[in-house]
N, C-alpha and C positions, 0 to 999 in steps of 0.2 A: 796108351798102350804100346808100353814098350816091349821089342822084341827080344829074343833072349842073344842073340848076338849083339847089338849095340850094348844091351845091359850088361855082358861078360865083358863087353871090351872096355867099358867103364871101369867093371868093379877091379879087374885085374889091372888097369894101372893105378887105379887108386892104391890096393893092395902092395903091389908092385913099391911104389912111394913109402907106405906105412912100414914093409919093412926094412928098407932101407936107409929111410930119413924121418920116418916117425910119425904119428898121428897130426901132429900141424901141416905138413909138408902132404900129404892124403888130404886131408881136407882143404885142404889149397887147391888142388885139383878137382876136388867135386863139387865146390864154388865156383871156379872158372870155369866148370862144364855150364852149370847155370846160368852165370852169366851171357855166355856165350850162347847158349841157347837163348835168354832173353833180347838179347841185342838182333839176332836173327830174326827173332818174330815181326820185330818193329821192323827190320832192315832186311828182308830176306835176299837180298841180289846183292848183301857184299862181297858175299865167298865168291872165287873167280870159278867161273865157268872150267869144268872136270872132266869125266870120263862117261859116259854113258844113260845121257839128257842130266848127269848128277851136279851137286857144288861142292865145293871145296872152301871152309872155312878154319885158318889157322890160327888155335889157340897163341894168345898171349905171352904167356909164361911157362907154356910146356911145348915139348915137344909133339904136339898130336892135332889132326885134325880133323874139323864134322867133316862127315861125306852124307850130303842131303838133298832134299828136292822139295819145293813149294807148288803145292794144290791149290788153287783159291786161295784161303785162309789157315791150309793145316802147311804146318813145317815136320818132315819127315825126317830123321837121323836116322842112316842106313846104317854107319858104323862112326866109331871111335878110335882113329887108324894113326897110330906112332907112324913119325917118316920115315922110318928106317925099317918097318917091318911089316912081313906080308904083302909083297908087290901085287899077286893076284887076287885079292882080298874081294874085290868086287864080279870077278869073273865066278868065284866058286858059290859066293853066300846066295842065300835065297833072297825073293822077294818078299823082306819082311821092315819091320824099322819100327821108329820111337816117333809118336807124333803127337803134339800139343799144338794145341790152338793159340792166340793169344785170350786173355783175359778179356770180357768186356765191361765197358763202362757202368 
């Protein structure tokens, strides 16, 4: 289930790169997001402890952090936050997110 806020963050970022640098960079952002989520599913403690009981994982090639929590085997992405935008993001955000579970072998 993808929350509107997390989905919108990612959509806006991809659209920004598409308009300013082209489709390839936009697709690279989306691919890095997927790689980051897959990495966090395997190693949920990688992100630094952040605010409000959440963690923050910084994407490697783009100036975005994934704000997330882990409950059991569920990874919940609360936001895809640009490093210099919306500093009050989580104070105003509803309790929703993007949830994925690791694939079962």
